[in-house]
C-alpha positions, 0 to 999 in steps of 0.5 A: 252165351257160352255153350255147355261143353259135353265130353262124350265117352263111348267106344261105339262109333255109331253111338258117338255119331248119333249122340253127337248129332243130337247134342249139337242140334240142341246147341251143345258143344261136344268133344268125344273120346273112344277110350277111358284113358284118353278120355281122362286126359281130355277131361283134365286138360280141357274140362267139360261142363258135363260128361257122358261116360260109357261103362265098358271102355278099352284102356280104362273102364268107366268106373275107373274114369269116374273115380279119377274124375271125381278126385279133381272135379264135381261136374255132372257125370251121366253114366251110359250102361248096357247093363240095366242092373241095380248093382251097376246103377248103385255102384255108379251112384256110390262112386259119384255119378249124378245119373245113369241111362241104360242102352238102348236109350231114347235120344229125347230122354237123354237130352232131357236128362242132360239139360236137367243136370246142366241147369242144376250145375249153373249158378242159382239165381239170386233168391232165398235159395242162395242163403246159407243154411247154418246148423251146429257144425254144418253150413250149406251154401247152395249158391257157392255149392259148398258144405262146411262140416266141423270146420272144414269144407267137404268135397261133395258131388252136386247131387248129394249137396242138392239133396242135403240142401233140400232136406235141410231147407225143410227141417223136420218135414218128411219127404217120400223118395218119389218127392225127393226124386222130383224136387232134387233131380228135377224131372220125371225120373226114370230110375228107381228109389234106390237112387235116393237111398244111395245118396242118403247113405253117402251123406250119412257117411260124411256127416257122422257126428250130426246126431250129437250136434242136434240134427240128422238125416233120419229115415221115417220107415215106410215113408221116406226121409227128413232132416231132423233138428232137435 
């Protein structure tokens, strides 16, 4: 079985050594970088299956690396940040990060998050989940991780696609933010419900004509969201 390759990007040698030790013990293959610019080169030359990306880096900061990485790949990216602030979290999610974890972090928690996003990136099993969801102007294929909208394929990070697929799989059913975190993120989420709001916002920005076509991701005030089909 091929090992999941992780690119660990952090300028603190102690953190790199500790995280590398834990991840290798868990069976992951780890490559490391201590600068943003060199990390981006490694990312393009030897694509990993997942990236752990520190925000504060020399050469190029984590936000810049994230932007550039998202131009060429949709692999899961977990941001590492010493700033446990809502702005940093939301910014990372808006730029296409799949998750974030604030330093200092618990290694068991980090490993759990890595395993969760790694599992989601692997090919889904051949179940009903592999079927296409087809609505006017919109096709979601979770088995191929593709979304076709108005006749063209959309570039969409895995988490956005999974959220869209989950909501569209349950048309007109209302879910709370906590339910969506549990169902889509797939583990006991340590963040806040803004995560869901950010992803819904990004989906709406990409699916602007949905309401005219007879469907939309609708906010149910005081409760959560639903994929409304008229």
